C-alpha positions, -999 to +999 in steps of 0.1 A: -236-890+096-206-910+096-166-896+090-137-916+081-108-907+081-077-921+065-044-916+081-024-928+052-024-903+024-012-871+020-047-851+028-044-834+053-073-848+082-090-812+084-093-815+042-104-847+045-137-835+071-147-803+051-154-821+023-167-854+040-193-828+056-201-811+020-205-847+002-227-857+039-249-819+031-251-822-012-258-866-009-293-852+021-271-876+045-270-836+064-300-811+064-293-771+069-305-762+105-287-803+117-259-797+140-230-809+141-208-833+169-192-813+194-151-804+181-146-826+214-169-850+208-162-856+171-125-855+176-130-880+205-146-903+176-118-896+157-100-900+173-074-871+167-063-838+177-101-814+190-075-787+170-087-803+141-121-806+138-123-766+147-099-761+114-122-781+095-154-767+111-140-732+113-129-732+072-169-744+072-178-716+087-159-697+066-168-709+034-215-704+049-215-738+049-217-737+090-231-712+114-212-715+148-238-704+178-235-711+217-249-748+203-226-754+181-218-755+150-251-765+121-257-768+087-266-735+068-270-724+031-265-691+020-266-690-013-256-654-014-220-664-010-224-676-046-232-642-055-200-628-041-179-608-061-146-633-051-166-666-058-155-673-095-127-663-089-120-685-059-134-719-076-118-710-104-083-705-096-088-737-073-099-755-101-066-741-123-043-755-094-064-790-104-057-787-136-023-780-136-017-805-111-029-827-130-018-818-161+019-822-149+015-856-139+008-865-176-035-863-169-049-859-202-081-830-204-099-859-214-090-880-187-103-851-166-135-844-186-136-883-179-130-880-149-155-853-139-183-871-153-178-895-133-178-877-104-211-862-111-222-898-120-216-905-081-230-879-064-259-875-087-258-845-101-281-837-138-264-815-159-261-780-148-284-784-119-263-773-078-270-783-046-303-759-042-320-768-075-327-808-053 
C-alpha cells in the first residue's frame, strides 16, 4: 500500500490516512489478515507525527476494520459490526452531515446522485454490492 498525504487541504492527515486504508481494502490492494506498517515506520515514511498515524489506526480499530495485537495492526473484517444497532444510524448521520454541507454550499440533490454514481464507478461497485459481496 502506498499512501499519499495532501498538505494543501483542510482534510486532516489522520482522516486522509483512514480513507486511504479503507479504499485499499475495497480495491483489493490490502487483504484481510495483512499487517500494516508500524506506526513509527509509516509516520517516518510520510513525514508526519507518530500520533497522527496512531490516531488513524485507532479510529480503524474502533470501527472494526483493524485489529491491534503484539505484532502490530492488521486488517480484519467484522461482519457483526454492520449488524450492530447503531451502525445504520451512524452511517445515516454521516451521510446527512455531508448532504447538509453540500446543500448549504449550493450542491443540488441531482449533483449528489451524479457524484455518488461517479464514485461507485471509481470503486468498481455495481448496484446493491458491498465489500463482502466481492
